[in-house]
C-alpha positions in Angstrom: 10.2 -5.6 -10.6 8.0 -3.6 -8.2 5.1 -6.0 -8.0 3.8 -6.9 -4.5 3.4 -10.6 -3.6 1.7 -12.4 -0.8 3.0 -15.3 1.3 2.2 -17.2 4.5 5.6 -18.9 4.5 7.2 -18.2 7.9 10.8 -18.6 6.6 10.2 -16.2 3.6 8.7 -13.6 5.9 11.5 -13.8 8.4 14.1 -13.6 5.7 12.5 -10.6 4.1 12.2 -8.8 7.4 15.8 -9.6 8.6 17.3 -8.6 5.2 15.8 -5.1 5.9 17.0 -5.1 9.5 13.5 -5.3 10.9 12.2 -6.9 14.0 8.8 -8.5 14.7 6.6 -6.4 17.0 3.1 -5.8 18.1 0.9 -3.0 19.2 -0.8 -4.6 22.2 -4.6 -4.5 22.5 -6.7 -6.2 25.1 -5.9 -9.9 25.6 -2.8 -11.8 24.4 -3.1 -10.7 20.7 -2.3 -7.4 19.1 -1.7 -5.6 15.9 1.3 -7.0 14.2 4.0 -4.7 12.9 7.5 -4.8 11.6 9.8 -2.4 13.5 12.7 -0.9 11.4 15.6 1.1 12.8 15.3 2.5 16.3 12.7 0.7 18.3 9.4 2.6 18.4 8.0 3.4 21.8 4.5 2.1 21.1 5.7 -1.2 19.8 6.6 -4.3 21.9 9.2 -6.5 20.3 8.2 -10.2 19.9 10.0 -13.4 19.4 9.5 -14.9 16.0 7.5 -17.7 17.6 5.1 -15.2 19.3 4.8 -13.2 16.1 3.9 -16.3 14.0 1.5 -17.5 16.6 -0.5 -14.3 16.3 0.0 -14.3 12.5 -1.5 -17.8 12.1 -4.2 -17.4 14.8 -5.6 -14.4 12.8 -5.3 -16.1 9.4 -3.0 -13.4 8.1 -0.9 -13.3 5.0 2.1 -11.0 4.4 1.8 -8.7 1.4 5.2 -7.3 0.5 7.3 -5.8 -2.3 10.9 -6.9 -2.9 12.1 -3.9 -5.0 10.8 -0.5 -5.7 10.0 0.5 -9.3 13.5 2.1 -9.6 15.2 -1.2 -8.4 15.9 -0.3 -4.7 15.2 -2.6 -1.8 11.6 -2.0 -0.7 10.2 -2.1 2.8 6.6 -1.9 1.6 4.5 -4.5 3.4 1.2 -5.0 5.1 -0.8 -7.8 6.8 -3.9 -8.9 4.9 -6.5 -11.6 5.4 -5.6 -14.9 3.8 -7.3 -15.5 0.5 -7.8 -11.8 -0.2 
């Protein structure tokens, strides 16, 4: 199944990311917030790794949801994801 699903459940998001060897990260903007990202593989220079608590604080403060795909159409593990506004 290659359908994308949306969740706001912190445990599900963390499990999905960690199963793919990802880490919570942010591209810092002005202030204490930033653009949330998931960093896979070697850490990217422009990303700052976050604790899960920091990540979910930004996630909730910005009313985000996590749109993700579990499997590609050919059955492989998918890393497709993006952050969307809740209720969209």
